[in-house]
C-alpha positions as CSV (number, residue, x, y, z in Angstrom):
1,M,0.0,0.0,0.0
2,K,2.8,2.4,0.9
3,S,4.4,2.1,-2.6
4,Q,1.1,3.3,-4.2
5,A,0.7,6.4,-2.0
6,P,2.9,8.8,-4.0
7,R,1.2,7.8,-7.2
8,M,-2.3,8.5,-5.8
9,Q,-1.0,11.9,-4.5
10,W,0.1,13.0,-8.0
11,M,-3.1,11.6,-9.5
12,D,-5.1,13.7,-7.0
13,F,-2.9,16.7,-7.9
14,L,-3.6,16.4,-11.7
15,R,-7.4,16.0,-11.1
16,G,-7.3,19.0,-8.9
17,L,-5.2,21.0,-11.4
18,A,-7.5,20.2,-14.3
19,V,-10.7,21.0,-12.5
20,L,-9.4,24.2,-11.0
21,L,-8.3,25.3,-14.5
22,V,-12.0,24.8,-15.5
23,V,-12.9,27.4,-12.9
24,V,-10.2,29.8,-14.3
25,L,-11.6,29.2,-17.8
26,H,-15.2,30.0,-17.0
27,A,-14.2,33.0,-14.8
28,N,-12.8,34.6,-18.0
29,T,-15.4,33.6,-20.5
30,G,-17.3,36.7,-21.6
31,H,-20.8,35.3,-22.0
32,I,-20.5,33.4,-18.7
33,A,-18.7,35.8,-16.4
34,G,-19.7,39.0,-18.1
35,A,-16.2,40.1,-19.0
36,S,-12.9,38.7,-20.5
37,V,-9.3,39.8,-20.9
38,D,-7.5,39.0,-24.1
39,W,-4.2,37.8,-22.6
40,W,-6.2,35.6,-20.1
41,T,-8.2,34.2,-23.1
42,D,-4.9,33.4,-24.8
43,V,-3.7,31.5,-21.8
44,N,-6.8,29.5,-21.7
45,R,-6.4,28.7,-25.4
46,H,-3.0,27.3,-24.7
47,L,-4.5,25.0,-22.1
48,T,-7.4,23.8,-24.2
49,P,-5.7,20.7,-25.6
50,F,-4.8,19.5,-22.2
51,R,-7.4,20.6,-19.6
52,M,-10.5,18.4,-20.3
53,P,-8.6,15.5,-22.0
54,L,-6.4,15.3,-18.9
55,L,-9.5,15.2,-16.6
56,M,-11.0,12.4,-18.7
57,F,-7.7,10.5,-18.9
58,M,-7.4,10.6,-15.1
59,S,-10.9,9.2,-14.7
60,G,-10.1,6.4,-17.2
61,M,-7.0,5.4,-15.2
62,L,-9.3,4.2,-12.4
63,L,-11.6,2.2,-14.7
64,H,-9.8,-1.1,-13.9
65,R,-10.6,-0.7,-10.2
66,S,-14.3,-0.2,-11.0
67,L,-14.5,-3.2,-13.4
68,A,-13.0,-5.4,-10.8
69,K,-16.1,-5.0,-8.7
70,P,-19.3,-7.1,-9.2
71,L,-21.5,-5.6,-11.9
72,P,-24.3,-4.5,-9.5
73,I,-21.7,-2.6,-7.4
74,Y,-20.2,-1.1,-10.5
75,V,-23.5,0.2,-11.7
76,W,-24.6,1.4,-8.3
77,G,-21.3,3.2,-7.7
78,K,-21.8,5.3,-10.8
79,V,-25.4,6.0,-9.9
80,A,-24.5,7.1,-6.4
81,A,-21.3,9.1,-7.2
82,I,-22.0,10.5,-10.7
83,A,-25.7,10.3,-11.6
84,W,-26.8,11.6,-8.2
85,P,-24.8,14.8,-8.2
86,L,-25.7,15.3,-11.9
87,V,-29.4,15.1,-11.3
88,L,-29.3,17.0,-8.0
89,W,-27.2,19.9,-9.4
90,L,-29.4,19.9,-12.6
91,F,-32.3,20.8,-10.3
92,L,-30.4,23.2,-8.2
93,Y,-29.0,25.0,-11.3
94,G,-32.4,25.1,-12.9
95,F,-34.0,26.5,-9.8
96,F,-31.5,29.2,-8.9
97,I,-29.9,30.0,-12.3
98,R,-32.0,29.1,-15.3
99,S,-35.5,30.1,-14.2
100,G,-36.9,26.6,-14.0
101,I,-39.1,25.2,-11.3
102,G,-36.5,22.7,-10.2
103,V,-35.3,22.1,-13.8
104,P,-33.8,24.4,-16.4
105,D,-36.3,26.4,-18.4
106,D,-35.2,24.6,-21.6
107,L,-34.7,21.0,-20.4
108,V,-34.4,19.5,-23.9
109,D,-31.6,21.9,-24.9
110,Y,-30.0,21.3,-21.5
111,L,-29.9,17.6,-22.0
112,A,-28.8,17.8,-25.6
113,T,-25.8,20.1,-24.8
114,G,-25.1,19.0,-21.2
115,D,-24.6,22.7,-20.4
116,Y,-21.9,23.0,-17.7
117,L,-22.6,19.5,-16.4
118,W,-21.7,17.8,-19.8
119,F,-18.6,16.2,-18.3
120,L,-20.6,14.1,-15.8
121,M,-23.0,13.1,-18.6
122,S,-20.2,12.1,-20.9
123,L,-18.5,10.3,-18.0
124,L,-21.7,8.3,-17.4
125,L,-21.8,7.3,-21.0
126,C,-18.2,6.2,-21.0
127,Y,-18.7,4.1,-17.9
128,A,-21.8,2.6,-19.5
129,A,-19.8,1.7,-22.7
130,A,-17.0,0.3,-20.5
131,M,-19.3,-2.4,-19.1
132,A,-18.8,-4.2,-22.4
133,F,-15.2,-4.8,-21.3
134,K,-16.1,-6.4,-18.0
135,P,-16.1,-10.0,-19.3
136,L,-12.9,-9.4,-21.2
137,A,-11.3,-7.8,-18.1
138,S,-11.8,-11.1,-16.1
139,R,-10.7,-13.4,-18.9
140,F,-7.9,-11.4,-20.4
141,P,-6.7,-9.1,-17.5
142,V,-3.7,-7.8,-19.5
143,G,-4.6,-8.2,-23.2
144,H,-8.1,-6.7,-23.0
145,S,-6.6,-3.2,-22.4
146,W,-5.7,-2.9,-26.1
147,G,-9.5,-2.8,-26.7
148,Y,-9.5,0.6,-24.9
149,L,-6.8,1.9,-27.3
150,A,-8.9,0.7,-30.2
151,L,-12.0,2.4,-28.9
152,F,-10.0,5.6,-28.3
153,L,-8.8,5.6,-31.9
154,A,-12.3,4.7,-33.2
155,M,-13.9,7.6,-31.2
156,I,-11.4,10.2,-32.4
157,G,-11.6,8.8,-35.9
158,T,-15.4,9.0,-36.0
159,Y,-15.3,12.6,-34.7
160,V,-12.7,13.7,-37.3
161,S,-14.2,11.9,-40.3
162,T,-17.9,12.8,-39.9
163,G,-19.8,15.8,-38.8
164,A,-22.6,13.6,-37.5
165,V,-21.2,13.6,-33.9
166,H,-20.1,17.2,-33.8
167,G,-21.5,19.6,-31.2
168,G,-23.4,19.2,-28.0
169,L,-23.1,16.3,-25.6
170,I,-22.5,13.7,-28.3
171,G,-19.6,15.6,-29.8
172,S,-18.1,16.2,-26.3
173,T,-18.4,12.5,-25.5
174,F,-16.8,11.3,-28.8
175,W,-13.9,13.7,-28.5
176,Y,-13.2,14.1,-24.8
177,G,-14.6,10.7,-23.8
178,A,-12.0,9.1,-26.1
179,F,-9.3,10.2,-23.6
180,F,-11.2,8.3,-20.9
181,F,-10.4,5.0,-22.7
182,L,-6.9,6.2,-23.5
183,G,-6.4,6.5,-19.8
184,A,-7.8,3.0,-19.2
185,W,-5.4,1.6,-21.7
186,A,-2.3,3.5,-20.3
187,T,-2.9,2.7,-16.7
188,H,-0.4,-0.1,-16.4
189,M,2.2,1.7,-18.5
190,V,2.3,5.0,-16.6
191,S,4.4,3.7,-13.8
192,R,7.1,2.8,-16.3
193,W,6.7,6.1,-18.2
194,V,7.3,8.3,-15.2
195,K,10.7,6.7,-14.6
196,V,12.1,7.5,-18.1
197,H,15.2,9.7,-18.2
198,W,14.7,13.4,-18.4
199,A,16.6,13.6,-21.7
200,V,13.7,11.8,-23.3
201,V,11.0,14.1,-21.9
202,V,12.6,17.6,-22.2
203,P,12.4,17.6,-26.1
204,L,8.8,16.5,-25.7
205,L,8.1,19.3,-23.3
206,L,9.6,21.8,-25.7
207,L,7.6,20.4,-28.6
208,T,4.4,20.5,-26.5
209,A,5.0,24.1,-25.6
210,L,5.6,25.1,-29.2
211,L,2.5,23.3,-30.5
212,A,0.3,24.7,-27.7
213,N,1.6,28.2,-28.7
214,M,0.7,27.5,-32.3
215,G,-2.7,26.2,-31.3
216,A,-3.6,29.5,-29.5
217,D,-4.2,31.0,-32.9
218,D,-5.3,27.8,-34.7
219,R,-8.4,26.0,-33.4
220,S,-7.6,22.9,-35.5
221,L,-4.6,22.4,-33.2
222,R,-6.7,22.6,-30.1
223,V,-9.7,20.3,-30.8
224,G,-11.3,18.2,-33.5
225,T,-8.4,17.1,-35.7
226,P,-5.8,14.3,-35.6
227,A,-3.2,16.9,-35.0
228,A,-5.1,18.2,-32.0
229,A,-5.6,14.7,-30.6
230,G,-1.8,14.1,-31.0
231,I,-1.0,17.3,-29.2
232,S,-3.3,16.4,-26.3
233,V,-1.7,12.9,-26.0
234,L,1.8,14.5,-26.1
235,G,0.9,17.0,-23.5
236,I,-0.7,14.5,-21.2
237,A,2.4,12.3,-21.4
238,V,4.6,15.3,-20.4
239,I,2.3,16.2,-17.6
240,L,2.2,12.7,-16.2
241,W,6.0,12.6,-16.1
242,L,6.3,16.0,-14.4
243,A,3.6,15.6,-11.8
244,P,5.3,13.0,-9.5
245,R,8.4,15.2,-9.5
246,L,6.8,18.4,-8.1
247,P,7.9,19.3,-4.5
248,R,4.9,18.7,-2.3
249,G,4.7,22.2,-0.8
250,R,1.5,23.8,0.5
251,L,0.2,24.8,-2.9
252,V,0.6,21.3,-4.3
253,R,-1.0,19.7,-1.3
254,C,-3.9,22.1,-1.6
255,V,-4.4,21.2,-5.2
256,E,-4.3,17.5,-4.2
257,W,-6.9,18.1,-1.6
258,C,-9.1,19.7,-4.2
259,G,-8.5,16.8,-6.5
260,R,-9.8,14.4,-4.0
261,S,-13.1,16.4,-4.1
262,S,-13.0,17.3,-7.7
263,I,-16.7,16.6,-8.0
264,V,-17.4,19.5,-5.6
265,V,-15.3,21.9,-7.6
266,Y,-16.9,20.8,-10.9
267,V,-20.6,20.9,-9.9
268,A,-20.4,24.0,-7.7
269,H,-18.1,26.4,-9.5
270,F,-20.4,27.4,-12.4
271,P,-23.4,28.4,-10.4
272,I,-21.1,30.4,-8.1
273,I,-19.7,32.3,-11.2
274,I,-23.2,33.0,-12.5
275,L,-24.5,34.2,-9.1
276,L,-21.4,36.4,-8.6
277,R,-21.9,37.9,-12.1
278,D,-25.6,38.6,-11.7
279,H,-25.7,39.7,-8.1
280,L,-22.3,41.4,-7.6
281,F,-20.0,42.0,-10.5
282,N,-22.7,43.3,-12.9
283,H,-23.3,46.1,-10.4
284,L,-19.7,47.1,-10.0
285,D,-18.3,49.8,-12.3
286,I,-14.8,48.5,-12.8
287,A,-12.7,47.7,-15.9
288,D,-12.7,44.2,-17.4
289,G,-9.2,43.4,-16.1
290,P,-9.9,43.9,-12.4
291,R,-13.3,42.4,-12.9
292,V,-11.9,39.1,-14.3
293,L,-9.2,39.0,-11.6
294,L,-11.7,39.5,-8.8
295,M,-14.2,37.1,-10.4
296,T,-11.5,34.4,-10.7
297,I,-10.2,34.9,-7.1
298,T,-13.6,35.0,-5.6
299,S,-14.9,32.0,-7.6
300,L,-11.9,29.9,-6.7
301,G,-12.2,31.0,-3.0
302,L,-15.9,30.1,-2.7
303,T,-15.5,26.9,-4.6
304,V,-12.6,25.8,-2.3
305,L,-14.7,26.8,0.7
306,L,-17.4,24.3,-0.5
307,V,-14.7,21.6,-0.7
308,G,-13.9,22.3,3.0
309,L,-17.6,22.1,3.8
310,R,-18.0,18.7,2.1
311,P,-17.9,16.7,5.3
312,W,-21.0,18.5,6.4
313,T,-22.7,18.4,3.0
314,P,-22.0,15.0,1.6
315,F,-25.6,14.6,0.2
316,L,-24.8,17.2,-2.4
317,Y,-22.1,15.0,-4.0
318,V,-23.0,11.4,-3.3
319,M,-26.3,9.6,-2.8
320,P,-27.2,9.2,0.9
321,G,-27.2,5.7,2.1
322,H,-25.2,4.5,-0.9
323,Q,-22.8,2.3,1.2
324,R,-25.8,0.5,2.9
325,V,-27.3,-0.3,-0.6
326,A,-23.9,-1.4,-1.9
327,M,-23.5,-3.9,1.0
328,K,-26.9,-5.4,0.1
329,L,-25.8,-5.8,-3.5
330,R,-22.7,-7.9,-2.7
């Protein structure tokens, strides 16, 4: 168990980093936060190939643990930990933000696009598709993982070759969900990859930085093309190598802590940003630069506060009584 602890720490760090960067993105999106700053937008464009692909990749790395459980436990776990907060925050968001009586005013559009909760919807679809691998996982514990790689390539290829899956929840699932299965494939290889010599990784780091800089002005290098997929994979590989080597100072430990409650950050940050925009920042006569900075700091602060309150509000993020039900399913 002790030998696995450092790995779990850096995995928590990467989950926390990715989801906190989502907060930073939305705090500087003009139609969401009410203001944006050009240079901050450029930074976010540099991060686009890595932010959500990394979050999906990290989720996929844990798939083998889920598939090792009995099927009823597997299904119930996803209902309790993903579907529950999805539905609950759908109603909270609809009631407080989108003028619905417990649901958004345009439920059909909401479900078609996923709105800000699209990640949880896509994640559920990925876990549902992954059930097909459960018989293979028990019969071919090592070889079956190549099926994940094949599915990754098929999903990316489908997205690139046809417009039928572009846009909305389906498009997000085909593109970003593909990285979920890439993570499932790479799980048993990561431990070897993070030990390679720095001389191998430094050129890859420089290449990633160059391509990300080019992608800031070229959307085809950020999403939706074979080149964009390759850049995302390259960036994830570099990030995976770097993460275990970061000194575990206070900031890194804080990000790890957020990563262990990434569901809190994800579901809570967007309503916080909208409420701040409508009830505070829209009434302040300040320039866009200070507005975005204050929006970002305040949104991050309030979101992290909710992470701290999670022990007293667990029902907002996981179904009450889920452990009792899981025991009965064994």
